N, C-alpha and C positions, 0 to 999 in steps of 0.2 A: 378426487385429488386435483387441485388446481394445476394445470400444466405450466411449466416454466418455458418461456419463449426467449431465445437469445439470438442476437444478430451475428451470424456466422460470416466472418471475413472471407472465408474461402468461397462461399456461394453468393455473398453480397445480398443476403436477405435474412429477415427474421424467421426463425424456424422454431417449431415446437421441439423442446429438448426431450429426447428419448435415449436414456443410457444404454450402452451395449449390454450391461448387466446391472439391473437395479439393486442387486446385492453387493455390487462392487463398482461404485461410481468413482472414476479416476480423473484427476486434474493435475496438469503440470504447468508451472509458471516460472518464467526465467527470472532468476535472482541476480544479486549484485556481484560485481567484481570487487573483491575486498582489498582495497589499497588506501581508502580514505573514508571520511564520514559520508553518510548518505545525504545527498542534497534533497531539497523538497520534492523535486520531480521524481526522484527514485522512490519516494514513499507513496506516490499516487497508485501505482499498480498494486502495491502491498495492501492498501486499504480497499481498493476495488475488489480484488480477488478474495480478500478476507470476508467481505460481505457475501460473495457468491458461495464461499465455503460454508458460511453459516446457514445460508438458504438451502444448500444441498443437504447439509446435516439435518436441518429441520424437516425436509421433505422425505429423505430416504433413511434417516437414522444415522447417528454419528458413527456407529460401528460399520456402516456400509459405504463410507466415503474415504477415499485416500487422496491426500493433497501433497504434492511434491514441489518444493521450491529449492533450487540449487544455489550453491556458492561457487563462483569462479575464483579459485585460489591458485591458478597458474596462468599468468598473463604478462605481456611485456610491460604494462603499466606498473604491475607489482614489482617486476624486476628493476624498473627504473627508480621506483621509490626506495627500494632497498639500496641501490647504488648511491642515491642522493644522501640518504640518511646514515648509511653505514650500519644499519640494523639488518638482522637476518630476515629472510623472506618468511620463515615460519612464525617469527615473532610479530611481524607486521600483519600477516593474515589472521593470526589468532586474535590479536587486539582488535582489528577492524571488523572481524566477524562478530565479536561480542558487542562492539559498538552498535552494529546494525541491529542485532537482536534486542538490545536495550532500548534503542530509539524507537523501533517498531512496536515493542511492548508498550512504550509510553503512549503510542497512538491507539492502543487497544487491539492490536492485531493478534489473533491466535497464532501459535506456532504451528506450522504444517506438520503432517504426520511424518514426513521424511525431509531432511535438509542435507542432501549429499554434497560433499566437497568434491570438486573435479579430480583432485589428486588421489582420492580413494578409488577411482574407477579407471585408472590408466589401463589395466589389463583388458577391460571390456572395450575400451576405445581401440586398442591395438587389434583385438580380435575382429571388431567391426571393419576396421580399415583393411585387414587382410581379406575379409570376405568381399569387400568392394573391389579390390584388385583382382580377386579370382573371378568375379562376375564381369570384369571388363569395364567397371564404372570408375576406376581410379588407376593411377600409374605413378611409378617412382621416377623422380628426375633430380639429379644432383643432391641427393640426401633428403629431398622433400618427397612427400606423397601428396598428390593433388586429385581432387574429384574432377572427372571429365564431364563437364556440362553437356557436351554434345552427345553423350551416351544416354541422356534422358531429356531430350529436347521436348518430348510430348508433354512432360509434366512441369518442367522448370518455368517459373514465372506466373503460374496460375493463381497463387495466393495474392501476389501484389498486382496482378493484372497487366504484366508487361511481357513482351516477347523477348527472347534472348537477344535478337538483333538490336532492339530498342535499348536494352540494358547495356549492351556493349557500347552503344553510341553515347549514352548519357552517364555511364558509371565512372566513378573514380576507382580504378582497380590497380592493384600493384602490377607494374610492368616488370616481367621477369623473363629472361630468354628461355628458361626451361618450361614455360607454360605452352601447351598446345593451343589453348584458347584463352583470350584475355579474361574470360569469366570464370575459368577454373579456379577453384579455391583450395586453400591448404588444409589438409587433414593431419599432416605430421611435418615437423620441421626440425632441422638439426640444432643441437645445443652445444655451445662452447663450454669449456670447463668451468667458467665462472657463472653459468646459468643453470637453472634446474633442468634435469634431464633424466630419462629412463631408457633402459636398454630396449631395443626393438629389432625386428628383422631388417630395418633400414638404418641401423646405427643408433647411437645415443641421441635422443632428441626429446621433444615435448609435443603435445597435441595442439592443433589449431583450435580456434575458439568454437566453431560450430559443432564439432564432433562430440564434445562433452555432453551436451544436452541430449543428443540422440542416444548416446550410449547409456546415460543414466535413466532416461525415460524408458528405454527398452528393458533395462535390468529391473526397474522398480514397478513399472506399469504394464509391460508387455508390448507386443507388436502393434496392438491397437488400443487406444484409450479414448476417453470421452472429450476432454477439454484441454486445449493448450492456450495459455494466455501470456500477455505481456504488453508493453507499451508499443504504439504503432511505429515508433522509430526502429523497432526490431524486425518489422515485417520483411524488410529487405536491407541487407542480405541474410541476416541471421536465421529468421524463420524459413525463408525460402530455401536456404541451404540445408537446414535441418530436415525439411520435407524430402529433398532430393536424396540425401545420403540415407535416410531412414527407409524410404520406400524402395530404394534400390538394394539396400542391405537385407530388407525383409519384405519382399514383394507380396508375400501372403497376407500381410497386414495392411492397414490404411493409415498407420501412425495416428494422428489426432483427427477425430471426427469433426469437432467444432473448434474454430479459432476465434478468440476474442481479443480485441486490441483497444486499450484505452488511449484517449487523446492526450496531448502534451499539456504542460502547465505553463502559465504566464504569471508575471508579477506586475501588478498595477498596470495591466494592459500590454505589457511588453515581454518578449521572450527573455527568460532568465539567462543572464550571462555575466561573467566576471567583468567584462569590458564596460557594461552598463552600470555596474555597481549594485545590481539587484540580485546577486547570487548568494544564497545562504543555505545552510544545512538544516536538517531537522533539529539537531542539537543547538544550533544558533537560536532558533525560536524558543526551544524549551528553556534555554539559559536566560532568555529575555523575559521569562515569566509567562509565556503563552502556554497554557495547558495543552497536553496532548489531545484531550477530548475536544478542545476547541478546534485544533488543526483538523481532526477527523471530521467534525461537523462541517467545516468549510469545504473540505474535499467532497463530502457526500451531498452537499447542496447543489452540485452540478452533475448532470448525467455523465457517465464515464466516457461516452462517445463524443462528448463536446469538449472543447478546450476549457480548462479550468483557470480562472483568474484569481490568484491570491492577492487580497488587498487587506490593508490594516483595518479598514472599515468593516469588511466582512468578519474579520476575527473579533472585533469589538461587539458586533451584533450577535455573533455566535455565542460569545461568553454571556451576554445578557440573557439570551434565550435558554441556554443550558442552566444558568443560575436559577431562572424562574422554574424550569421544568424539574430541577432537583428539589425545589421547594414544594412543588405539587406532590411529589411521590415520597416525601420524607416520611419514613416509618411504614410505608406500604410494602406488602408482600407481593412478589411477582404473581400476576394472575394469568389468565388464559390469553394467549395470543389471538388478537382479533384478525382472522384471516382476511376479512374484507378490507381492513386497513393496510394489509400487506399486498394487496392486489398490484400496486405499481411495481413492487419488487419482482413479482413473477413476470412482468412485462419488460424484458431485457434490462433487468437490474436497475429500475428507475428509482434510485434512492432519493432524488429530488421530490418525486411524487409522494413517497412515504413521509418525508419530512413535512410536506404540506398537510398530509393527513394528520400527523402528530400535532401540528399547530392547531388544527380544528378541534382535535381531541382535548388539547390543553385548555382551549377557550371554553369548551363544554364543561370541563371540570371546574374551572374558575367560576362560571356563571350558574352552575348547578342545572344544566339543561342537557338534553340528549342531542346526539348528532342524527342526521338522517339515517345513518346505519344502525342506530340503536344507543343504548346506555353505555356510557364510558365510565370506567372506574380507574382510580390511580393504579391499581394492579394491572389492568389490561393495557393501560397506557405505558407502564413500565415495561411490560413484556414485549410490546410492539417496538419500543425504542431500543430494547436490547437486541432485537434482530438486526439492527444496524450497528451494534456494538457500542451504543450510547447508554448513558446512565448506569453503567456497570459499577458494582460496589468499589472495585479497586481503582476506578477512574475518577472518583470524586474527591480525592484528597485536596485538590486545588481550592475547593470551596472553603475549606477550613484553614487554609494557609495564612489568613489574616486574623484568625481568631484571637491570637494573643494581643494584637494591636487594638482590636475592638474591646477586648476585656479590660485593657489598661485605660482606654478612653471612657469606658463605662464607669469605672471607679472614679476617674477624674471628674466626669460630669456629675456624678452622685455627690462627691465632696463639694463641688461648687454649688450645687443645689442646696445642700445643707447650710453652707455659708450664706447663700442668698436669702434663705428663709429668716435668718437672723438680721441681716443688714437691709433687707428689702430691696436690694439692688440685684436684679436678675440680668444685668448686661452681659456678663461673661457666659452665663447659662444659655441665654438666647443666641449668643454668637456661636457657641459650640453646637447647639442644636441646629442652627442654620447651616453651619459648615458640614455637619454630618448628613443632613438632608440633601445638601448639594452633592455629596459624595455618594448618594444613592442608598443611604442607611436609614432605616426606619427607627425612630427613637420612641421607646415605650417607657413611660415613668409611672411607677406605682409606689405605694408606701414601703414596699420591700426593697426597692432599688431601681436601677436603670438597666433596661435591656436594649442592646443595639443589634438590629437584625438587617443583614445585607439584603437589599431588594434586587430586582432584575436589572436596574441601572447602576448597580454598585460599581464605583470606580476607586479601586484601592490606592491609586496614585495620589488621590486628593487627601488621603489620610496622612501623608507624609508631613504636611504643614501643621497638622494638629498634634504631632507627637511632642 
């Protein structure tokens, strides 16, 4: 079996992945706070860890892999959105949770095995906080419960590679008189009557952000599990705080063995932000007619540990490539995965490398030649692509979305051809053929009629002028 190698943020090196239990491989990935649509940057870790999930299932068997991704459905941002809109918190979180699931499904992401909501695990959070207080790692102050960073100085900061003193000097931390140390973070805070709250030993309140992931990971995956993932913007403070409270609450375990972090997303070479006017959601792109499979392809064309630059040009090129690839496998049955073509995927999830292999395989199929690794069939090509979540049956609807337009144009061209045969004036026919060719459509004329076939350079926008 080919070993999987992953870059472990905690050790800062690439390591051979050896699961704690090969019959029970476990992965936790931080999910969204559900108060609005997911922006494009939110989608990158979903796609990255979806590919890792597929690879783990391929290697160890689907029944031996457990993937958990949470929903944060109790948060001050949600409270603010409810106050602004006059809608209930439950209504907002239910709606935005479904939005997220629908948008990620459009990108071809498989649903995790468990998708816990924070509000479903309040008792587990309270129990963990009680344990931390009993062990001397947390304290109550003015209705709050805070984790005492000084109680675990030997471990705090190792993930992000910073000392506690450095973090204090450079951090933007909440200044509160009840904190013993500026770096101490909230485990529980009081709630007023107009905010969500639960009864606890410290009064009616709600959990801090970090405790939810620790409690849910422990409940669903145990004291030790294999992989914890997320964007590198979560490394500090969220993941650092998760480690501290989890290792102190359950010192017999090691929490997560391997930590993976994806880099951030840019748009046309700049950081995505509302002030720059380049901020958009996944739904914005889908509504603009950019297929989810195209978005996924662009994401996977860059290694997850490198910044990913979304550009309109990349999206156009991705659509052309996918259109050509779908043409190559039309009617093909999924064949045997070519493990040698997947080799880059085993090497720290190098999706860019697999896409390069797929390009070489596609060229071999087109030319009817072998690659250096051997014979390529449409079936083996399809199976390899599907390891990246590409060319799936349910993802190809966008190919046919202009079928009606092409059908109408085919009839129009055939009628004009029949007229031209009588008048001997083919001006209109030639103009239509030229315009269709310019739009990337192959025109095939036979005695039985006219067939219009979208090619790899098909540009549906150019059909508008022909309607």
